[in-house]
C-alpha positions as CSV (number, residue, x, y, z in Angstrom):
1,X,0.1,0.0,0.0
2,X,0.0,-1.0,0.8
3,X,0.7,1.5,1.4
4,X,2.0,5.3,4.3
5,X,2.5,8.7,6.0
6,X,0.4,11.9,6.3
7,X,0.8,15.3,4.8
8,X,0.0,18.7,6.1
9,X,-3.7,19.7,6.4
10,X,-6.0,22.6,7.1
11,X,-8.3,21.5,10.0
12,X,-11.9,22.8,9.9
13,X,-14.1,22.7,13.1
14,X,-17.8,22.1,13.1
15,X,-18.8,24.8,15.4
16,X,-22.6,24.6,15.0
17,X,-22.6,21.6,17.4
18,X,-21.8,24.0,20.3
19,X,-24.8,26.1,19.4
20,X,-27.2,23.4,19.2
21,X,-26.1,22.1,22.8
22,X,-26.5,25.6,24.1
23,X,-30.0,26.1,22.6
24,X,-31.1,22.7,23.9
25,X,-30.5,23.7,27.4
26,X,-33.2,26.6,27.3
27,X,-36.0,24.6,25.7
28,X,-38.5,22.5,27.8
29,X,-38.3,18.9,28.0
30,X,-41.5,18.5,26.0
31,X,-40.1,20.7,23.2
32,X,-36.7,18.7,23.1
33,X,-38.8,15.5,23.2
34,X,-40.6,16.7,20.1
35,X,-37.6,17.6,18.2
36,X,-35.9,14.3,18.9
37,X,-39.1,12.5,17.7
38,X,-39.1,14.7,14.5
39,X,-35.3,14.0,13.8
40,X,-35.9,10.3,14.4
41,X,-38.4,10.2,11.6
42,X,-36.3,11.9,9.0
43,X,-35.0,9.4,6.6
44,X,-31.5,9.2,5.2
45,X,-30.2,7.4,2.2
46,X,-27.8,4.6,3.6
47,X,-24.4,4.2,1.8
48,X,-22.0,1.2,2.6
49,X,-18.4,2.2,2.2
50,X,-16.1,-0.7,1.8
51,X,-12.4,0.0,2.1
52,X,-9.4,-2.2,2.4
53,X,-7.5,-2.0,5.6
54,X,-3.9,-3.0,6.4
55,X,-4.6,-2.6,10.2
56,X,-6.6,-4.7,12.6
57,X,-10.4,-4.9,12.0
58,X,-12.2,-3.0,14.7
59,X,-15.1,-4.6,16.6
60,X,-18.7,-3.6,15.4
61,X,-19.4,-1.4,18.4
62,X,-16.3,0.6,17.7
63,X,-17.1,0.9,14.1
64,X,-20.5,2.3,15.0
65,X,-19.0,5.0,17.1
66,X,-16.8,6.1,14.2
67,X,-19.7,6.0,11.8
68,X,-22.0,8.0,14.1
69,X,-19.4,10.8,14.1
70,X,-19.2,10.7,10.4
71,X,-23.1,10.7,10.2
72,X,-23.2,13.6,12.4
73,X,-21.7,15.6,9.4
74,X,-23.2,13.6,6.4
75,X,-26.8,14.0,7.8
76,X,-26.5,17.7,7.7
77,X,-24.5,18.1,4.5
78,X,-25.9,15.6,2.3
79,X,-28.8,13.7,3.9
80,X,-26.9,10.5,4.0
81,X,-25.9,8.0,6.7
82,X,-22.8,5.9,6.2
83,X,-21.9,2.3,7.2
84,X,-18.4,1.6,7.4
85,X,-17.1,-1.8,6.1
86,X,-13.3,-2.3,6.5
87,X,-12.1,-5.5,4.8
88,X,-8.6,-7.0,5.4
89,X,-6.4,-6.3,2.4
90,X,-5.8,-9.8,1.4
91,X,-9.6,-10.6,1.4
92,X,-10.8,-7.3,0.0
93,X,-11.2,-7.9,-3.8
94,X,-12.9,-11.3,-3.3
95,X,-15.0,-10.2,-0.6
96,X,-16.5,-7.3,-2.5
97,X,-17.0,-9.3,-5.5
98,X,-18.8,-12.1,-3.5
99,X,-21.0,-9.5,-1.7
100,X,-22.1,-7.8,-4.8
101,X,-22.8,-11.2,-6.7
102,X,-24.9,-12.4,-3.6
103,X,-26.9,-9.3,-3.7
104,X,-25.4,-7.7,-0.6
105,X,-25.2,-3.9,-0.2
106,X,-21.9,-2.3,-1.0
107,X,-22.4,1.2,-2.6
108,X,-18.7,2.4,-2.7
109,X,-15.5,0.3,-3.3
110,X,-11.9,0.4,-4.5
111,X,-10.7,-1.0,-7.7
112,X,-7.5,-2.0,-5.7
113,X,-5.1,-2.6,-8.6
114,X,-7.6,-3.9,-11.1
115,X,-9.6,-1.0,-12.6
116,X,-9.9,-3.0,-15.9
117,X,-11.6,-6.0,-14.2
118,X,-14.1,-3.9,-12.2
119,X,-15.2,-2.4,-15.4
120,X,-15.1,-5.2,-17.7
121,X,-17.1,-7.3,-15.2
122,X,-19.7,-4.6,-15.0
123,X,-19.2,-3.8,-11.1
124,X,-18.8,-0.2,-11.7
125,X,-21.6,2.5,-12.2
126,X,-21.2,4.8,-15.2
127,X,-20.5,8.1,-13.3
128,X,-20.3,10.2,-16.6
129,X,-23.6,12.0,-16.1
130,X,-23.5,12.2,-12.3
131,X,-20.1,13.6,-11.5
132,X,-21.0,17.2,-12.6
133,X,-23.9,17.3,-10.3
134,X,-22.8,15.2,-7.3
135,X,-19.0,15.4,-7.2
136,X,-18.1,18.5,-8.7
137,X,-15.6,19.6,-6.0
138,X,-13.8,16.2,-6.3
139,X,-13.5,16.9,-10.0
140,X,-11.9,20.2,-9.5
141,X,-9.5,18.7,-6.8
142,X,-8.4,16.0,-9.3
143,X,-8.3,17.7,-12.6
144,X,-9.6,16.2,-16.0
145,X,-6.1,14.6,-16.6
146,X,-6.4,12.4,-13.7
147,X,-10.0,11.6,-14.2
148,X,-9.3,10.5,-17.7
149,X,-7.2,7.6,-16.4
150,X,-10.7,6.2,-15.2
151,X,-12.5,6.7,-18.4
152,X,-13.2,3.6,-20.6
153,X,-15.0,3.8,-24.0
154,X,-15.9,7.3,-23.3
155,X,-17.5,6.6,-20.0
156,X,-16.2,7.6,-16.5
157,X,-16.2,4.6,-14.1
158,X,-14.2,5.8,-11.1
159,X,-12.3,8.5,-9.3
160,X,-8.8,7.9,-8.5
161,X,-7.5,8.5,-5.0
162,X,-5.8,11.9,-4.9
163,X,-2.2,11.1,-3.5
164,X,1.3,11.2,-4.6
165,X,1.3,8.7,-7.6
166,X,4.9,7.9,-8.2
167,X,5.8,4.7,-6.3
168,X,9.3,4.3,-5.5
169,X,10.8,0.8,-4.3
170,X,12.5,0.9,-0.9
171,X,13.9,-1.3,1.7
172,X,12.3,-0.7,5.2
173,X,14.7,-1.9,8.0
174,X,15.2,-1.7,11.8
175,X,17.8,0.9,12.2
176,X,19.2,-0.4,15.5
177,X,20.2,-3.6,14.0
178,X,21.9,-1.9,11.1
179,X,23.8,0.5,13.5
180,X,24.8,-2.6,15.7
181,X,26.2,-4.6,12.8
182,X,27.7,-1.5,11.1
183,X,25.6,-2.1,8.1
184,X,25.6,1.1,5.7
185,X,22.2,0.8,4.2
186,X,23.0,3.8,1.8
187,X,25.1,1.4,-0.2
188,X,22.2,-0.7,-1.0
189,X,21.4,0.7,-4.5
190,X,19.3,-2.1,-5.9
191,X,17.6,-5.3,-4.8
192,X,20.7,-7.6,-5.5
193,X,22.9,-5.4,-3.2
194,X,20.5,-6.4,-0.4
195,X,21.8,-10.1,-0.3
196,X,25.1,-9.5,1.5
197,X,23.1,-7.4,4.1
198,X,20.7,-10.3,4.8
199,X,23.6,-12.6,5.2
200,X,25.3,-10.3,7.7
201,X,22.1,-10.1,9.7
202,X,21.6,-13.9,9.6
203,X,25.1,-14.6,10.6
204,X,24.8,-12.3,13.7
205,X,21.3,-13.4,14.6
206,X,20.8,-17.1,13.5
207,X,17.1,-17.1,14.8
208,X,16.2,-14.0,13.0
209,X,14.2,-13.8,9.8
210,X,16.2,-11.1,7.8
211,X,13.5,-10.5,5.2
212,X,9.7,-10.7,5.7
213,X,7.1,-10.3,3.0
214,X,5.4,-7.1,2.3
215,X,2.2,-9.3,2.1
216,X,0.9,-12.7,1.3
217,X,2.8,-14.1,-1.6
218,X,5.5,-11.5,-2.4
219,X,8.9,-10.7,-1.2
220,X,8.7,-7.3,-2.9
221,X,11.4,-8.3,-5.6
222,X,8.6,-7.9,-8.3
223,X,8.5,-4.2,-7.3
224,X,11.9,-3.6,-8.3
225,X,11.9,-4.3,-12.1
226,X,12.4,-1.0,-13.7
227,X,10.2,0.7,-16.3
228,X,7.4,-1.8,-16.6
229,X,3.9,-0.7,-18.0
230,X,1.6,-3.5,-16.8
231,X,-1.1,-2.3,-19.3
232,X,-4.1,-2.1,-17.0
233,X,-3.0,-5.0,-14.7
234,X,-0.9,-4.7,-11.7
235,X,2.4,-6.0,-10.2
236,X,0.6,-8.7,-8.4
237,X,-0.9,-10.3,-11.5
238,X,0.8,-9.2,-14.8
239,X,-0.7,-10.5,-18.0
240,X,1.3,-8.9,-20.9
241,X,3.5,-5.8,-20.4
242,X,5.5,-3.1,-22.1
243,X,9.2,-2.8,-21.0
244,X,10.9,0.7,-21.4
245,X,10.0,2.4,-24.7
246,X,9.4,-0.9,-26.8
247,X,5.9,-0.9,-27.6
248,X,5.7,-4.6,-28.2
249,X,3.6,-6.5,-25.8
250,X,5.6,-9.2,-24.1
251,X,5.1,-12.0,-21.6
252,X,6.4,-10.8,-18.3
253,X,7.2,-14.2,-17.1
254,X,9.5,-14.8,-19.9
255,X,11.6,-11.8,-19.5
256,X,15.2,-12.1,-18.2
257,X,14.2,-9.8,-15.4
258,X,11.5,-12.0,-14.1
259,X,14.0,-14.9,-14.0
260,X,16.6,-13.0,-12.3
261,X,14.4,-11.9,-9.5
262,X,12.9,-15.4,-9.0
263,X,16.5,-16.7,-8.7
264,X,17.3,-14.1,-6.3
265,X,14.3,-15.0,-4.2
266,X,15.3,-18.8,-4.3
267,X,18.8,-17.9,-3.0
268,X,17.2,-16.1,-0.1
269,X,15.0,-19.0,0.6
270,X,17.6,-21.6,0.2
271,X,19.8,-19.7,2.7
272,X,17.0,-19.0,5.2
273,X,17.2,-15.3,4.7
274,X,13.4,-14.9,4.0
275,X,10.3,-16.0,5.9
276,X,9.9,-19.6,4.9
277,X,6.1,-19.4,4.8
278,X,6.1,-16.1,2.9
279,X,4.1,-17.5,0.0
280,X,1.1,-18.3,2.3
281,X,1.3,-16.3,5.5
282,X,-1.5,-13.9,6.3
283,X,0.6,-11.7,8.6
284,X,1.1,-8.0,7.3
285,X,4.6,-6.5,7.0
286,X,4.0,-4.4,10.0
287,X,2.9,-7.3,12.3
288,X,6.1,-9.2,11.2
289,X,8.3,-6.2,11.7
290,X,6.8,-5.4,15.2
291,X,8.3,-8.9,16.4
292,X,11.9,-9.0,17.5
293,X,12.9,-11.7,15.1
294,X,12.8,-9.7,11.9
295,X,15.0,-7.0,10.2
296,X,13.5,-5.8,7.0
297,X,11.1,-5.8,4.0
298,X,10.8,-4.5,0.6
299,X,7.8,-2.4,-0.8
300,X,7.1,0.5,-2.9
301,X,5.9,3.9,-1.5
302,X,5.2,7.4,-2.9
303,X,6.8,9.4,0.1
304,X,10.4,10.3,1.0
305,X,12.3,7.5,2.6
306,X,12.6,9.3,5.9
307,X,8.9,10.0,6.2
308,X,8.1,6.4,5.1
309,X,10.2,5.0,7.8
310,X,8.8,7.4,10.4
311,X,5.1,6.5,9.5
312,X,5.7,2.9,9.5
313,X,7.6,3.1,12.8
314,X,4.4,4.4,14.5
315,X,2.6,1.3,13.4
316,X,5.3,-1.1,14.9
317,X,5.3,0.2,18.4
318,X,7.8,2.9,17.8
319,X,10.7,0.6,16.8
320,X,13.2,3.0,15.0
321,X,13.2,2.3,11.3
322,X,15.3,3.4,8.4
323,X,14.3,3.4,4.7
324,X,16.6,3.4,1.5
325,X,15.5,3.7,-2.0
326,X,16.5,1.0,-4.4
327,X,15.0,2.1,-7.7
328,X,13.2,4.9,-9.6
329,X,9.5,5.8,-9.8
330,X,7.7,5.0,-13.0
331,X,4.2,6.1,-14.1
332,X,1.8,4.5,-16.3
333,X,-2.0,4.7,-16.6
334,X,-2.3,2.1,-13.7
335,X,-0.4,4.4,-11.4
336,X,-3.4,6.7,-11.5
337,X,-6.5,4.3,-11.7
338,X,-5.1,1.4,-9.8
339,X,-6.5,2.9,-6.7
340,X,-9.9,4.2,-8.0
341,X,-13.2,4.7,-6.0
342,X,-16.1,3.2,-7.8
343,X,-19.9,3.2,-7.2
344,X,-21.2,-0.3,-7.6
345,X,-23.6,-0.9,-10.3
346,X,-25.8,-2.7,-8.1
347,X,-26.1,0.4,-5.8
348,X,-29.8,1.6,-5.2
349,X,-28.4,5.0,-4.1
350,X,-25.7,6.0,-6.6
351,X,-26.3,9.7,-6.2
352,X,-26.1,9.5,-2.5
353,X,-22.9,7.3,-2.8
354,X,-21.2,9.6,-5.1
355,X,-22.1,12.7,-2.8
356,X,-20.4,10.9,0.1
357,X,-17.3,10.0,-2.0
358,X,-17.2,13.6,-3.0
359,X,-16.7,14.4,0.8
360,X,-13.8,12.0,1.1
361,X,-12.0,14.3,-1.4
362,X,-13.1,17.7,0.1
363,X,-14.0,17.4,3.8
364,X,-11.0,17.0,6.2
365,X,-13.3,15.8,9.1
366,X,-14.8,13.0,7.0
367,X,-11.5,11.6,5.9
368,X,-9.6,11.9,9.1
369,X,-12.4,10.1,10.8
370,X,-12.1,7.2,8.5
371,X,-8.3,7.1,8.6
372,X,-7.7,7.8,12.3
373,X,-11.1,7.4,14.2
374,X,-12.1,9.5,17.1
375,X,-9.7,12.2,18.5
376,X,-8.4,11.6,22.1
377,X,-9.6,8.0,21.9
378,X,-7.9,6.5,18.8
379,X,-5.1,9.3,18.3
380,X,-4.0,12.6,19.7
381,X,-3.1,15.6,17.8
382,X,-0.2,18.2,18.7
383,X,-0.4,21.9,18.5
384,X,1.5,21.7,15.2
385,X,-1.0,19.3,13.8
386,X,0.8,16.2,13.9
387,X,-0.8,12.8,14.9
388,X,0.5,10.1,17.3
389,X,-1.2,7.4,19.4
390,X,-2.3,8.0,22.9
391,X,0.3,7.3,25.4
392,X,1.0,3.7,25.8
393,X,-0.9,2.6,22.7
394,X,-0.1,2.0,19.1
395,X,-1.7,0.9,16.0
396,X,-2.5,-2.6,17.3
397,X,-4.0,-1.4,20.5
398,X,-6.2,1.6,19.9
399,X,-9.8,0.8,19.3
400,X,-9.9,2.1,15.7
401,X,-7.3,3.0,13.1
402,X,-7.0,2.7,9.3
403,X,-3.7,4.7,9.1
404,X,-2.0,2.3,6.8
405,X,-4.7,2.8,4.3
406,X,-3.7,6.5,4.1
407,X,-2.8,6.6,0.4
408,X,-5.8,4.6,-0.8
409,X,-8.7,6.8,0.5
410,X,-10.0,10.0,-0.9
411,X,-7.8,12.9,-0.6
412,X,-4.5,12.1,0.9
413,X,-3.6,15.8,1.2
414,X,-6.3,16.5,3.7
415,X,-4.9,13.8,6.2
416,X,-3.3,14.8,9.4
417,X,0.4,14.2,9.2
418,X,1.9,11.6,11.4
419,X,4.4,12.6,14.2
420,X,7.9,12.2,12.9
421,X,7.2,13.2,9.3
422,X,8.1,16.3,7.6
423,X,5.7,18.9,6.0
424,X,8.4,19.7,3.5
425,X,7.8,16.3,1.9
426,X,4.8,17.6,0.0
427,X,7.3,19.4,-2.3
428,X,9.3,16.3,-2.8
429,X,6.0,14.3,-3.6
430,X,4.8,16.8,-6.1
431,X,8.1,16.8,-7.8
432,X,8.0,13.0,-8.1
433,X,4.6,13.2,-9.8
434,X,6.0,15.6,-12.2
435,X,9.6,14.3,-12.8
436,X,9.0,10.4,-12.8
437,X,9.6,8.8,-16.0
438,X,6.4,7.9,-17.9
439,X,5.4,5.2,-20.0
440,X,4.9,5.9,-23.7
441,X,1.6,4.3,-23.3
442,X,0.3,6.6,-20.7
443,X,-3.4,7.0,-20.9
444,X,-3.9,3.5,-22.6
445,X,-6.5,1.3,-20.9
446,X,-6.9,-2.3,-22.1
447,X,-10.5,-3.6,-22.5
448,X,-10.3,-7.2,-21.3
449,X,-14.1,-7.9,-21.9
450,X,-13.3,-9.9,-25.2
451,X,-10.9,-12.2,-23.3
452,X,-12.8,-12.7,-20.0
453,X,-12.6,-16.5,-20.1
454,X,-8.7,-16.3,-20.6
455,X,-8.3,-13.6,-18.0
456,X,-10.0,-16.0,-15.2
457,X,-7.9,-19.0,-16.4
458,X,-4.7,-17.0,-16.6
459,X,-5.3,-15.3,-13.2
460,X,-5.9,-18.8,-11.6
461,X,-2.6,-20.1,-12.9
462,X,-0.8,-17.0,-11.6
463,X,-2.3,-17.3,-8.3
464,X,-1.0,-20.9,-8.1
465,X,2.6,-20.3,-9.3
466,X,3.6,-16.7,-8.7
467,X,3.8,-16.6,-4.8
468,X,6.2,-19.5,-4.7
469,X,8.4,-17.9,-7.3
470,X,8.4,-14.5,-5.7
471,X,9.1,-15.9,-2.3
472,X,11.7,-18.5,-3.4
473,X,9.8,-21.6,-2.2
474,X,9.9,-23.2,-5.7
475,X,12.9,-23.7,-8.0
476,X,12.6,-21.2,-10.9
477,X,14.5,-23.4,-13.3
478,X,11.8,-26.1,-12.9
479,X,8.8,-24.1,-12.2
480,X,9.1,-21.2,-14.8
481,X,8.9,-23.3,-17.8
482,X,6.1,-25.2,-16.5
483,X,4.4,-21.9,-15.3
484,X,4.7,-20.4,-18.8
485,X,3.3,-23.6,-20.4
486,X,0.4,-23.6,-18.0
487,X,-0.2,-19.8,-18.8
488,X,-0.1,-20.5,-22.6
489,X,-2.6,-23.4,-22.2
490,X,-4.9,-21.0,-20.2
491,X,-4.8,-18.2,-23.0
492,X,-2.1,-15.8,-22.0
493,X,-1.0,-15.8,-25.7
494,X,-4.6,-14.6,-26.7
495,X,-4.5,-11.8,-24.0
496,X,-1.0,-10.5,-25.3
497,X,-2.4,-10.5,-28.8
498,X,-5.6,-8.6,-27.8
499,X,-3.4,-6.1,-25.7
500,X,-1.2,-5.5,-28.8
501,X,-4.1,-5.1,-31.2
502,X,-5.7,-2.5,-28.9
503,X,-2.5,-0.8,-28.2
504,X,-1.6,-0.6,-31.9
505,X,-5.3,1.1,-32.6
506,X,-4.5,3.4,-29.7
507,X,-1.3,4.5,-31.0
508,X,-2.8,5.2,-34.5
509,X,-5.6,7.4,-33.1
510,X,-3.4,9.2,-30.4
């Protein structure tokens, strides 16, 4: 996300509450009772907001308290009540899909890396005729260029999260261990430089796991291959890519770069340098890093290394962390639309859903409630506007937090910054968005509707083989040829041909 720090914000107060309380004291009990009865009878559109969380799932009672604080705002502003539905990151996509297929209510959901599938499977509502009425402010915040990344066949199907877009691969590590062993992490320039560091940690601490997975089924090595345009897929499930400036669609799993990172992961696995059940564990990177027997993990973030480390440190009980950049940012269409918010095609209240989504881009109180929960219970804020956890608590012990979802929800730039981060980082992040190298196919979105069967079959094969290869638990020399054969049988060649055909047409009309 998965990823993770906050930027500066202008905090607004809802002062009318004070006035309402003061007025209430002078009214008779009978009058107050009548007012309450009248309010109870007022109906509100109910919107279910399903969001992915990297943190613990709060209890339903706790969720209700946060939702009620949100609803105090939304009832008055947009005549809407919201139900919060946090879903663990590794269950998110399947849970949303199954709920919608089963007729359950979810009105707002994230594309979470697969905008194309959400559109081609008819999960997303066409927002083209609604946005100018119900989300004009969000449209102004984003601008048309970013919105265009969510346009398919002339129709708008999503609103991209507004955040720093340029993801940069990094190693997140425990600073005290690096200092103790005299490891200069600034000398780690790429993923292959990391091996000797992991060996040194293992030698000093035989019972330690030097590298933990960033999430189930990936050691993070796949995030370090440079200049890859996934052509509407994501790096967890590529199905035909562009590499660099070459406009020929190729099989990702047949590239020398994929073989290199798979062999690297295998070396780590054989030497005990990576968590042995990395391909299957459901523990998050922060949970694993909070333990004493771990050293580092690899992930991509769109924030400066120092701020990234500070933000994640707050999630692991304040353990001092460092971060070092091991690659360059690269932007493609998926960089913008991978984290898009969509109104479900089954929603009975699409207008209300879009009105609430608009508030997550424009109302600081709303987005900070979703991210941090309730002030002074779930977090405290300094005079300078920095957030930290109440004394003696952290992300795992407070009743509510979704802090690690900060870069996936609404308007990132309205969120309170975490203690230890720098407000100057906004400049860096804006520069990264502008200076990051861009794919020559920026703006191209692949329509997979003609290869739905192949997409499903290929995705199943990828799910079967890729985690083991990325985490080193299988032999690449044996498994990559077998993997490619299975992919071909499932229809990957057909998908690549379809991508190339659409890309050629796009280039011709560009």
